[in-house]
Biopython code that builds the backbone (N, CA, C, O; Angstrom):
import numpy as np
from Bio.PDB.StructureBuilder import StructureBuilder

atoms = [
    (1, "UNK", "N", (-34.963, -38.413, -132.276)),
    (1, "UNK", "CA", (-36.119, -38.116, -131.599)),
    (1, "UNK", "C", (-36.561, -39.194, -130.314)),
    (1, "UNK", "O", (-37.419, -40.050, -130.532)),
    (2, "UNK", "N", (-36.308, -39.150, -129.797)),
    (2, "UNK", "CA", (-36.686, -40.148, -128.207)),
    (2, "UNK", "C", (-38.274, -40.427, -128.857)),
    (2, "UNK", "O", (-38.850, -40.016, -129.864)),
    (3, "UNK", "N", (-38.601, -41.213, -127.892)),
    (3, "UNK", "CA", (-39.729, -41.255, -127.815)),
    (3, "UNK", "C", (-40.718, -40.760, -127.087)),
    (3, "UNK", "O", (-41.834, -40.787, -127.606)),
    (4, "UNK", "N", (-40.592, -40.238, -125.838)),
    (4, "UNK", "CA", (-40.795, -39.059, -125.122)),
    (4, "UNK", "C", (-40.831, -37.887, -125.746)),
    (4, "UNK", "O", (-41.782, -37.106, -125.703)),
    (5, "UNK", "N", (-39.683, -37.705, -126.412)),
    (5, "UNK", "CA", (-40.190, -35.689, -127.231)),
    (5, "UNK", "C", (-40.533, -35.617, -128.318)),
    (5, "UNK", "O", (-40.441, -34.461, -128.730)),
    (6, "UNK", "N", (-41.125, -36.714, -129.455)),
    (6, "UNK", "CA", (-42.249, -37.117, -130.039)),
    (6, "UNK", "C", (-43.612, -37.214, -129.186)),
    (6, "UNK", "O", (-44.608, -36.606, -129.578)),
    (7, "UNK", "N", (-43.633, -37.910, -128.134)),
    (7, "UNK", "CA", (-44.948, -37.951, -126.945)),
    (7, "UNK", "C", (-44.777, -36.657, -126.855)),
    (7, "UNK", "O", (-45.544, -36.304, -127.751)),
    (8, "UNK", "N", (-44.341, -35.702, -126.438)),
    (8, "UNK", "CA", (-44.808, -34.558, -125.569)),
    (8, "UNK", "C", (-45.327, -33.764, -127.293)),
    (8, "UNK", "O", (-46.474, -33.462, -127.624)),
    (9, "UNK", "N", (-43.909, -33.585, -128.208)),
    (9, "UNK", "CA", (-44.698, -32.787, -128.565)),
    (9, "UNK", "C", (-46.229, -32.960, -129.232)),
    (9, "UNK", "O", (-47.057, -32.099, -129.528)),
    (10, "UNK", "N", (-46.274, -34.563, -129.359)),
    (10, "UNK", "CA", (-48.004, -33.937, -130.233)),
    (10, "UNK", "C", (-48.608, -34.023, -129.224)),
    (10, "UNK", "O", (-49.835, -34.040, -129.329)),
    (11, "UNK", "N", (-47.995, -34.113, -127.843)),
    (11, "UNK", "CA", (-49.286, -33.611, -126.555)),
    (11, "UNK", "C", (-49.534, -32.429, -126.179)),
    (11, "UNK", "O", (-50.386, -32.288, -125.302)),
    (12, "UNK", "N", (-48.912, -31.339, -126.694)),
    (12, "UNK", "CA", (-48.695, -30.115, -126.826)),
    (12, "UNK", "C", (-49.214, -29.152, -128.346)),
    (12, "UNK", "O", (-49.532, -27.972, -128.493)),
    (13, "UNK", "N", (-49.120, -30.165, -129.178)),
    (13, "UNK", "CA", (-49.578, -29.362, -130.640)),
    (13, "UNK", "C", (-50.498, -28.511, -130.335)),
    (13, "UNK", "O", (-51.143, -28.873, -129.350)),
    (14, "UNK", "N", (-50.860, -27.402, -130.836)),
    (14, "UNK", "CA", (-51.861, -26.382, -130.933)),
    (14, "UNK", "C", (-53.148, -26.379, -131.376)),
    (14, "UNK", "O", (-53.062, -27.467, -131.944)),
    (15, "UNK", "N", (-54.078, -26.100, -131.545)),
    (15, "UNK", "CA", (-55.408, -25.960, -132.478)),
    (15, "UNK", "C", (-55.351, -24.907, -132.852)),
    (15, "UNK", "O", (-55.209, -25.140, -134.052)),
    (16, "UNK", "N", (-55.347, -23.523, -132.739)),
    (16, "UNK", "CA", (-55.277, -22.534, -133.467)),
    (16, "UNK", "C", (-54.990, -22.876, -134.762)),
    (16, "UNK", "O", (-55.992, -23.124, -135.433)),
    (17, "UNK", "N", (-53.776, -22.980, -135.410)),
    (17, "UNK", "CA", (-54.114, -23.411, -136.659)),
    (17, "UNK", "C", (-54.777, -23.974, -137.116)),
    (17, "UNK", "O", (-55.557, -23.416, -137.888)),
    (18, "UNK", "N", (-54.853, -25.274, -136.932)),
    (18, "UNK", "CA", (-56.046, -26.040, -136.816)),
    (18, "UNK", "C", (-57.434, -25.220, -137.563)),
    (18, "UNK", "O", (-57.854, -25.521, -138.680)),
    (19, "UNK", "N", (-57.882, -24.396, -136.897)),
    (19, "UNK", "CA", (-59.245, -23.140, -136.409)),
    (19, "UNK", "C", (-58.749, -22.285, -138.075)),
    (19, "UNK", "O", (-59.425, -22.316, -139.103)),
    (20, "UNK", "N", (-57.474, -21.620, -137.901)),
    (20, "UNK", "CA", (-56.953, -20.709, -138.812)),
    (20, "UNK", "C", (-57.379, -21.204, -140.405)),
    (20, "UNK", "O", (-58.083, -20.680, -141.268)),
    (21, "UNK", "N", (-56.493, -22.640, -140.342)),
    (21, "UNK", "CA", (-57.142, -23.416, -141.646)),
    (21, "UNK", "C", (-58.535, -23.470, -142.227)),
    (21, "UNK", "O", (-58.938, -23.267, -143.373)),
    (22, "UNK", "N", (-58.944, -23.689, -141.492)),
    (22, "UNK", "CA", (-60.812, -24.304, -141.554)),
    (22, "UNK", "C", (-61.233, -22.296, -141.991)),
    (22, "UNK", "O", (-61.753, -21.647, -142.899)),
    (23, "UNK", "N", (-60.867, -22.167, -141.234)),
    (23, "UNK", "CA", (-61.502, -20.692, -141.956)),
    (23, "UNK", "C", (-61.293, -19.553, -143.166)),
    (23, "UNK", "O", (-62.055, -18.777, -143.743)),
    (24, "UNK", "N", (-59.608, -19.912, -143.266)),
    (24, "UNK", "CA", (-58.992, -18.991, -144.300)),
    (24, "UNK", "C", (-60.076, -19.079, -145.299)),
    (24, "UNK", "O", (-60.952, -19.937, -145.192)),
    (25, "UNK", "N", (-60.047, -18.017, -146.503)),
    (25, "UNK", "CA", (-60.465, -17.919, -147.620)),
    (25, "UNK", "C", (-60.097, -19.208, -148.372)),
    (25, "UNK", "O", (-59.348, -19.982, -147.776)),
    (26, "UNK", "N", (-60.501, -19.528, -149.543)),
    (26, "UNK", "CA", (-59.907, -20.554, -150.643)),
    (26, "UNK", "C", (-57.907, -20.220, -151.514)),
    (26, "UNK", "O", (-56.804, -20.702, -151.772)),
    (27, "UNK", "N", (-58.926, -18.873, -151.579)),
    (27, "UNK", "CA", (-57.252, -18.001, -151.783)),
    (27, "UNK", "C", (-55.535, -17.634, -150.963)),
    (27, "UNK", "O", (-54.374, -17.349, -151.256)),
    (28, "UNK", "N", (-56.501, -17.913, -149.704)),
    (28, "UNK", "CA", (-55.446, -17.841, -149.155)),
    (28, "UNK", "C", (-55.060, -19.495, -148.432)),
    (28, "UNK", "O", (-54.059, -19.421, -147.721)),
    (29, "UNK", "N", (-55.679, -20.932, -148.501)),
    (29, "UNK", "CA", (-55.197, -21.219, -147.876)),
    (29, "UNK", "C", (-54.165, -22.138, -148.656)),
    (29, "UNK", "O", (-53.724, -23.010, -147.907)),
    (30, "UNK", "N", (-53.715, -22.190, -149.785)),
    (30, "UNK", "CA", (-52.309, -22.832, -149.915)),
    (30, "UNK", "C", (-51.313, -21.882, -150.105)),
    (30, "UNK", "O", (-50.286, -22.231, -150.688)),
    (31, "UNK", "N", (-51.474, -20.432, -149.606)),
    (31, "UNK", "CA", (-50.249, -19.383, -149.406)),
    (31, "UNK", "C", (-50.110, -19.035, -148.023)),
    (31, "UNK", "O", (-49.389, -18.068, -147.780)),
    (32, "UNK", "N", (-50.922, -19.919, -146.608)),
    (32, "UNK", "CA", (-50.654, -20.112, -145.313)),
    (32, "UNK", "C", (-50.255, -21.231, -145.157)),
    (32, "UNK", "O", (-49.408, -21.347, -144.271)),
    (33, "UNK", "N", (-50.695, -22.604, -145.967)),
    (33, "UNK", "CA", (-50.388, -24.010, -145.773)),
    (33, "UNK", "C", (-49.599, -24.395, -145.243)),
    (33, "UNK", "O", (-49.831, -24.856, -144.125)),
    (34, "UNK", "N", (-48.512, -24.404, -145.670)),
    (34, "UNK", "CA", (-46.729, -24.558, -145.437)),
    (34, "UNK", "C", (-46.378, -23.726, -143.994)),
    (34, "UNK", "O", (-45.549, -24.340, -143.323)),
    (35, "UNK", "N", (-46.745, -22.715, -143.509)),
    (35, "UNK", "CA", (-47.149, -21.884, -142.328)),
    (35, "UNK", "C", (-47.244, -22.666, -141.203)),
    (35, "UNK", "O", (-46.343, -22.719, -140.366)),
    (36, "UNK", "N", (-48.501, -23.411, -141.112)),
    (36, "UNK", "CA", (-49.356, -23.790, -140.385)),
    (36, "UNK", "C", (-48.921, -24.895, -139.606)),
    (36, "UNK", "O", (-48.287, -25.724, -140.259)),
    (37, "UNK", "N", (-49.129, -25.236, -137.984)),
    (37, "UNK", "CA", (-48.705, -25.768, -137.020)),
    (37, "UNK", "C", (-49.816, -27.073, -137.326)),
    (37, "UNK", "O", (-50.609, -27.228, -136.398)),
    (38, "UNK", "N", (-49.956, -27.854, -138.274)),
    (38, "UNK", "CA", (-50.755, -29.050, -137.738)),
    (38, "UNK", "C", (-50.763, -29.881, -137.096)),
    (38, "UNK", "O", (-51.982, -29.983, -136.959)),
    (39, "UNK", "N", (-50.302, -30.759, -136.439)),
    (39, "UNK", "CA", (-49.639, -31.392, -135.946)),
    (39, "UNK", "C", (-51.353, -31.726, -134.981)),
    (39, "UNK", "O", (-51.757, -32.878, -134.821)),
    (40, "UNK", "N", (-51.766, -31.067, -134.702)),
    (40, "UNK", "CA", (-53.259, -31.751, -134.204)),
    (40, "UNK", "C", (-54.397, -31.918, -134.461)),
    (40, "UNK", "O", (-55.295, -32.225, -133.678)),
    (41, "UNK", "N", (-54.487, -31.649, -136.064)),
    (41, "UNK", "CA", (-56.145, -31.636, -136.852)),
    (41, "UNK", "C", (-55.577, -33.452, -137.495)),
    (41, "UNK", "O", (-54.525, -33.965, -137.879)),
    (42, "UNK", "N", (-56.591, -33.755, -137.351)),
    (42, "UNK", "CA", (-57.264, -34.831, -137.837)),
    (42, "UNK", "C", (-57.646, -35.013, -139.190)),
    (42, "UNK", "O", (-57.219, -35.539, -140.218)),
    (43, "UNK", "N", (-58.635, -34.359, -138.773)),
    (43, "UNK", "CA", (-60.099, -33.866, -140.493)),
    (43, "UNK", "C", (-60.610, -32.645, -140.268)),
    (43, "UNK", "O", (-60.953, -32.108, -139.215)),
    (44, "UNK", "N", (-60.620, -32.273, -141.365)),
    (44, "UNK", "CA", (-61.118, -30.390, -141.519)),
    (44, "UNK", "C", (-61.847, -30.411, -142.820)),
    (44, "UNK", "O", (-61.389, -30.635, -143.940)),
    (45, "UNK", "N", (-63.311, -30.080, -142.387)),
    (45, "UNK", "CA", (-63.889, -30.241, -143.735)),
    (45, "UNK", "C", (-64.628, -28.465, -143.637)),
    (45, "UNK", "O", (-64.971, -27.619, -142.812)),
    (46, "UNK", "N", (-64.551, -28.687, -144.981)),
    (46, "UNK", "CA", (-65.305, -27.424, -145.699)),
    (46, "UNK", "C", (-66.303, -27.610, -146.377)),
    (46, "UNK", "O", (-66.090, -28.655, -146.991)),
    (47, "UNK", "N", (-68.137, -26.879, -146.871)),
    (47, "UNK", "CA", (-68.561, -27.013, -146.972)),
    (47, "UNK", "C", (-68.953, -25.922, -147.662)),
    (47, "UNK", "O", (-68.418, -24.853, -147.365)),
    (48, "UNK", "N", (-70.179, -25.961, -148.953)),
    (48, "UNK", "CA", (-70.851, -24.903, -149.289)),
    (48, "UNK", "C", (-72.129, -24.069, -148.095)),
    (48, "UNK", "O", (-73.033, -24.703, -147.552)),
    (49, "UNK", "N", (-71.947, -22.925, -147.953)),
    (49, "UNK", "CA", (-73.197, -22.320, -147.079)),
    (49, "UNK", "C", (-72.317, -22.305, -145.832)),
    (49, "UNK", "O", (-72.828, -22.026, -144.748)),
    (50, "UNK", "N", (-70.925, -22.613, -145.941)),
    (50, "UNK", "CA", (-70.409, -22.320, -144.435)),
    (50, "UNK", "C", (-70.052, -22.835, -143.849)),
    (50, "UNK", "O", (-69.339, -22.261, -143.026)),
    (51, "UNK", "N", (-70.212, -24.444, -143.712)),
    (51, "UNK", "CA", (-70.207, -24.834, -142.962)),
    (51, "UNK", "C", (-68.909, -25.947, -143.208)),
    (51, "UNK", "O", (-68.465, -26.672, -144.097)),
    (52, "UNK", "N", (-68.670, -25.624, -142.021)),
    (52, "UNK", "CA", (-67.047, -26.474, -140.748)),
    (52, "UNK", "C", (-67.034, -27.305, -139.947)),
    (52, "UNK", "O", (-67.745, -27.313, -138.943)),
    (53, "UNK", "N", (-65.887, -28.492, -140.384)),
    (53, "UNK", "CA", (-65.920, -29.523, -138.731)),
    (53, "UNK", "C", (-64.579, -29.423, -139.215)),
    (53, "UNK", "O", (-64.270, -29.596, -140.394)),
    (54, "UNK", "N", (-63.577, -29.068, -138.046)),
    (54, "UNK", "CA", (-62.821, -29.535, -137.213)),
    (54, "UNK", "C", (-62.492, -30.562, -136.306)),
    (54, "UNK", "O", (-63.084, -30.741, -135.242)),
    (55, "UNK", "N", (-61.708, -31.123, -136.654)),
    (55, "UNK", "CA", (-61.515, -32.411, -135.993)),
    (55, "UNK", "C", (-60.467, -32.361, -134.817)),
    (55, "UNK", "O", (-59.693, -31.797, -135.591)),
    (56, "UNK", "N", (-59.980, -32.413, -134.039)),
    (56, "UNK", "CA", (-58.920, -32.295, -133.441)),
    (56, "UNK", "C", (-58.128, -33.673, -133.264)),
    (56, "UNK", "O", (-58.733, -34.650, -133.704)),
    (57, "UNK", "N", (-56.499, -33.986, -132.523)),
    (57, "UNK", "CA", (-56.110, -35.068, -131.991)),
    (57, "UNK", "C", (-56.459, -35.095, -130.595)),
    (57, "UNK", "O", (-56.270, -34.122, -129.865)),
    (58, "UNK", "N", (-57.128, -36.534, -130.072)),
    (58, "UNK", "CA", (-57.550, -36.670, -128.948)),
    (58, "UNK", "C", (-56.125, -36.838, -127.846)),
    (58, "UNK", "O", (-55.410, -37.835, -127.747)),
    (59, "UNK", "N", (-55.996, -35.537, -127.094)),
    (59, "UNK", "CA", (-54.980, -35.881, -126.201)),
    (59, "UNK", "C", (-55.028, -37.369, -125.657)),
    (59, "UNK", "O", (-54.390, -38.342, -126.060)),
    (60, "UNK", "N", (-56.370, -37.248, -124.176)),
    (60, "UNK", "CA", (-56.239, -38.305, -123.619)),
    (60, "UNK", "C", (-56.251, -39.133, -123.750)),
    (60, "UNK", "O", (-56.265, -39.757, -122.690)),
    (61, "UNK", "N", (-56.260, -40.031, -125.049)),
    (61, "UNK", "CA", (-56.264, -41.231, -125.988)),
    (61, "UNK", "C", (-55.492, -41.427, -126.295)),
    (61, "UNK", "O", (-55.140, -42.598, -126.442)),
    (62, "UNK", "N", (-54.603, -40.221, -126.641)),
    (62, "UNK", "CA", (-52.714, -40.153, -126.940)),
    (62, "UNK", "C", (-51.781, -40.705, -125.865)),
    (62, "UNK", "O", (-50.910, -41.571, -125.945)),
    (63, "UNK", "N", (-52.363, -39.691, -124.449)),
    (63, "UNK", "CA", (-51.419, -40.337, -123.175)),
    (63, "UNK", "C", (-51.893, -41.375, -122.629)),
    (63, "UNK", "O", (-51.187, -41.849, -121.740)),
    (64, "UNK", "N", (-53.194, -42.083, -122.935)),
    (64, "UNK", "CA", (-53.298, -42.873, -122.137)),
    (64, "UNK", "C", (-52.643, -44.594, -123.497)),
    (64, "UNK", "O", (-52.155, -45.708, -123.308)),
    (65, "UNK", "N", (-53.040, -43.827, -124.630)),
    (65, "UNK", "CA", (-51.837, -44.701, -125.639)),
    (65, "UNK", "C", (-50.242, -44.765, -125.342)),
    (65, "UNK", "O", (-49.491, -45.728, -125.500)),
    (66, "UNK", "N", (-49.955, -43.523, -124.889)),
    (66, "UNK", "CA", (-48.421, -43.776, -124.642)),
    (66, "UNK", "C", (-47.946, -44.302, -123.142)),
    (66, "UNK", "O", (-46.946, -44.999, -122.973)),
    (67, "UNK", "N", (-49.020, -43.757, -121.845)),
    (67, "UNK", "CA", (-49.002, -44.876, -121.200)),
    (67, "UNK", "C", (-48.918, -45.875, -120.477)),
    (67, "UNK", "O", (-48.453, -46.119, -119.363)),
    (68, "UNK", "N", (-49.677, -46.685, -121.635)),
    (68, "UNK", "CA", (-49.425, -48.736, -121.461)),
    (68, "UNK", "C", (-48.357, -48.336, -122.462)),
    (68, "UNK", "O", (-47.623, -49.313, -122.310)),
    (69, "UNK", "N", (-47.751, -47.598, -123.371)),
    (69, "UNK", "CA", (-46.519, -48.123, -123.608)),
    (69, "UNK", "C", (-45.622, -47.750, -123.697)),
    (69, "UNK", "O", (-45.029, -47.606, -124.766)),
    (70, "UNK", "N", (-45.070, -47.364, -122.232)),
    (70, "UNK", "CA", (-44.256, -46.565, -121.667)),
    (70, "UNK", "C", (-44.411, -47.451, -120.733)),
    (70, "UNK", "O", (-43.299, -47.642, -120.241)),
    (71, "UNK", "N", (-45.193, -48.094, -120.226)),
    (71, "UNK", "CA", (-45.526, -48.918, -118.999)),
    (71, "UNK", "C", (-44.878, -50.512, -119.164)),
    (71, "UNK", "O", (-44.103, -50.988, -118.334)),
    (72, "UNK", "N", (-45.372, -51.275, -120.460)),
    (72, "UNK", "CA", (-45.228, -52.563, -121.536)),
    (72, "UNK", "C", (-46.127, -53.093, -120.307)),
    (72, "UNK", "O", (-47.046, -52.390, -119.886)),
    (73, "UNK", "N", (-45.803, -54.501, -119.675)),
    (73, "UNK", "CA", (-46.233, -55.130, -118.854)),
    (73, "UNK", "C", (-46.374, -55.024, -117.598)),
    (73, "UNK", "O", (-47.228, -55.447, -116.818)),
    (74, "UNK", "N", (-45.294, -54.313, -117.458)),
    (74, "UNK", "CA", (-45.007, -53.552, -115.577)),
    (74, "UNK", "C", (-46.355, -51.906, -115.035)),
    (74, "UNK", "O", (-46.267, -50.761, -114.592)),
    (75, "UNK", "N", (-47.463, -52.922, -115.495)),
    (75, "UNK", "CA", (-48.172, -51.367, -115.239)),
    (75, "UNK", "C", (-48.598, -50.721, -114.424)),
    (75, "UNK", "O", (-49.070, -49.604, -114.209)),
    (76, "UNK", "N", (-48.240, -52.045, -113.768)),
    (76, "UNK", "CA", (-48.490, -51.660, -111.475)),
    (76, "UNK", "C", (-47.567, -51.230, -111.183)),
    (76, "UNK", "O", (-47.972, -50.284, -110.508)),
    (77, "UNK", "N", (-45.624, -51.139, -111.143)),
    (77, "UNK", "CA", (-44.790, -50.864, -111.281)),
    (77, "UNK", "C", (-44.913, -49.253, -110.924)),
    (77, "UNK", "O", (-44.797, -48.275, -111.663)),
    (78, "UNK", "N", (-45.140, -49.333, -109.781)),
    (78, "UNK", "CA", (-44.496, -47.522, -109.092)),
    (78, "UNK", "C", (-43.622, -47.422, -109.530)),
    (78, "UNK", "O", (-43.915, -46.800, -110.551)),
    (79, "UNK", "N", (-41.843, -47.703, -109.556)),
    (79, "UNK", "CA", (-40.604, -46.936, -110.440)),
    (79, "UNK", "C", (-41.162, -47.260, -111.784)),
    (79, "UNK", "O", (-40.389, -46.545, -112.422)),
    (80, "UNK", "N", (-41.968, -47.832, -112.749)),
    (80, "UNK", "CA", (-41.809, -47.721, -113.794)),
    (80, "UNK", "C", (-42.899, -46.562, -114.363)),
    (80, "UNK", "O", (-43.251, -45.989, -115.394)),
    (81, "UNK", "N", (-43.108, -46.627, -113.236)),
    (81, "UNK", "CA", (-45.012, -45.431, -113.683)),
    (81, "UNK", "C", (-43.388, -43.223, -113.218)),
    (81, "UNK", "O", (-43.380, -42.063, -113.629)),
    (82, "UNK", "N", (-42.859, -43.731, -112.625)),
    (82, "UNK", "CA", (-42.152, -42.601, -112.570)),
    (82, "UNK", "C", (-40.886, -42.471, -113.420)),
    (82, "UNK", "O", (-40.218, -41.451, -113.253)),
    (83, "UNK", "N", (-40.543, -43.232, -114.165)),
    (83, "UNK", "CA", (-39.567, -43.298, -114.996)),
    (83, "UNK", "C", (-39.995, -42.899, -116.161)),
    (83, "UNK", "O", (-39.458, -42.050, -116.873)),
    (84, "UNK", "N", (-40.846, -43.426, -116.352)),
    (84, "UNK", "CA", (-41.996, -42.763, -117.702)),
    (84, "UNK", "C", (-41.949, -41.222, -117.313)),
    (84, "UNK", "O", (-41.202, -40.427, -117.881)),
    (85, "UNK", "N", (-42.842, -40.873, -116.264)),
    (85, "UNK", "CA", (-43.378, -39.347, -115.852)),
    (85, "UNK", "C", (-42.299, -38.626, -115.930)),
    (85, "UNK", "O", (-42.406, -37.423, -116.172)),
    (86, "UNK", "N", (-40.885, -39.298, -115.716)),
    (86, "UNK", "CA", (-39.711, -38.558, -115.250)),
    (86, "UNK", "C", (-39.301, -38.049, -116.998)),
    (86, "UNK", "O", (-39.195, -36.966, -117.574)),
    (87, "UNK", "N", (-39.174, -39.354, -117.351)),
    (87, "UNK", "CA", (-38.794, -39.144, -119.063)),
    (87, "UNK", "C", (-39.644, -38.428, -119.423)),
    (87, "UNK", "O", (-38.966, -37.739, -120.186)),
    (88, "UNK", "N", (-40.583, -38.040, -119.484)),
    (88, "UNK", "CA", (-42.219, -37.077, -120.139)),
    (88, "UNK", "C", (-41.652, -35.626, -119.633)),
    (88, "UNK", "O", (-41.305, -34.640, -120.282)),
    (89, "UNK", "N", (-41.685, -35.835, -118.458)),
    (89, "UNK", "CA", (-41.003, -34.075, -118.183)),
    (89, "UNK", "C", (-40.050, -33.645, -118.458)),
    (89, "UNK", "O", (-39.980, -32.430, -118.648)),
    (90, "UNK", "N", (-38.796, -34.564, -118.605)),
    (90, "UNK", "CA", (-37.559, -34.289, -119.088)),
    (90, "UNK", "C", (-37.815, -33.500, -120.671)),
    (90, "UNK", "O", (-37.591, -32.337, -121.009)),
    (91, "UNK", "N", (-38.483, -34.892, -121.597)),
    (91, "UNK", "CA", (-38.430, -33.701, -122.818)),
    (91, "UNK", "C", (-39.400, -32.705, -122.511)),
    (91, "UNK", "O", (-39.044, -31.657, -123.049)),
    (92, "UNK", "N", (-40.402, -32.574, -121.923)),
    (92, "UNK", "CA", (-41.164, -31.318, -122.023)),
    (92, "UNK", "C", (-39.873, -29.707, -122.008)),
    (92, "UNK", "O", (-39.576, -28.818, -122.805)),
    (93, "UNK", "N", (-39.249, -30.330, -119.835)),
    (93, "UNK", "CA", (-37.805, -29.544, -120.315)),
    (93, "UNK", "C", (-37.445, -29.104, -121.223)),
    (93, "UNK", "O", (-37.402, -27.878, -121.327)),
    (94, "UNK", "N", (-36.934, -30.161, -122.518)),
    (94, "UNK", "CA", (-35.974, -29.700, -123.376)),
    (94, "UNK", "C", (-36.565, -28.787, -124.394)),
    (94, "UNK", "O", (-35.867, -27.961, -124.982)),
    (95, "UNK", "N", (-37.754, -28.913, -124.595)),
    (95, "UNK", "CA", (-39.125, -27.921, -125.053)),
    (95, "UNK", "C", (-38.710, -27.338, -125.067)),
    (95, "UNK", "O", (-37.742, -27.213, -125.817)),
    (96, "UNK", "N", (-39.177, -26.325, -124.082)),
    (96, "UNK", "CA", (-39.165, -25.400, -122.981)),
    (96, "UNK", "C", (-38.069, -24.241, -123.247)),
    (96, "UNK", "O", (-38.159, -23.021, -123.382)),
    (97, "UNK", "N", (-37.308, -24.890, -123.257)),
    (97, "UNK", "CA", (-35.509, -24.737, -123.003)),
    (97, "UNK", "C", (-35.409, -24.432, -124.996)),
    (97, "UNK", "O", (-34.907, -23.433, -125.511)),
    (98, "UNK", "N", (-35.941, -25.426, -125.632)),
    (98, "UNK", "CA", (-35.299, -25.011, -126.624)),
    (98, "UNK", "C", (-36.522, -23.705, -128.190)),
    (98, "UNK", "O", (-36.251, -23.202, -129.280)),
    (99, "UNK", "N", (-37.731, -23.754, -127.311)),
    (99, "UNK", "CA", (-38.883, -22.488, -127.383)),
    (99, "UNK", "C", (-38.570, -21.187, -126.632)),
    (99, "UNK", "O", (-39.369, -20.252, -126.656)),
]
sb = StructureBuilder()
sb.init_structure("model")
sb.init_model(0)
sb.init_chain("A")
sb.init_seg("    ")
for serial, (resi, resn, name, xyz) in enumerate(atoms, 1):
    if name == "N":
        sb.init_residue(resn, " ", resi, " ")
    sb.init_atom(name, np.array(xyz, "f"), 0.0, 1.0, " ", f" {name:<3s}", serial, name[0])
structure = sb.get_structure()
């Protein structure tokens, strides 16, 4: 998998399954765990009394890191910027065709 494809996969990771896990019954967790898409989940905490905390991936921080990695030292080069976003768009198109 190319880094652009991995980046696109992480950027479009859904949050619904992380929330579904957080509110699943204790007996249901092991049953559904393997079926959930938890790429966006960073942390999940459940405490007695109904307290639930879900921490999701920061997509803006991820995108900023990807842009920095994609441009390298040439951050001001418009050609590198165009190439980066073209590669990201191609990865997105590939993902849409497969989905």
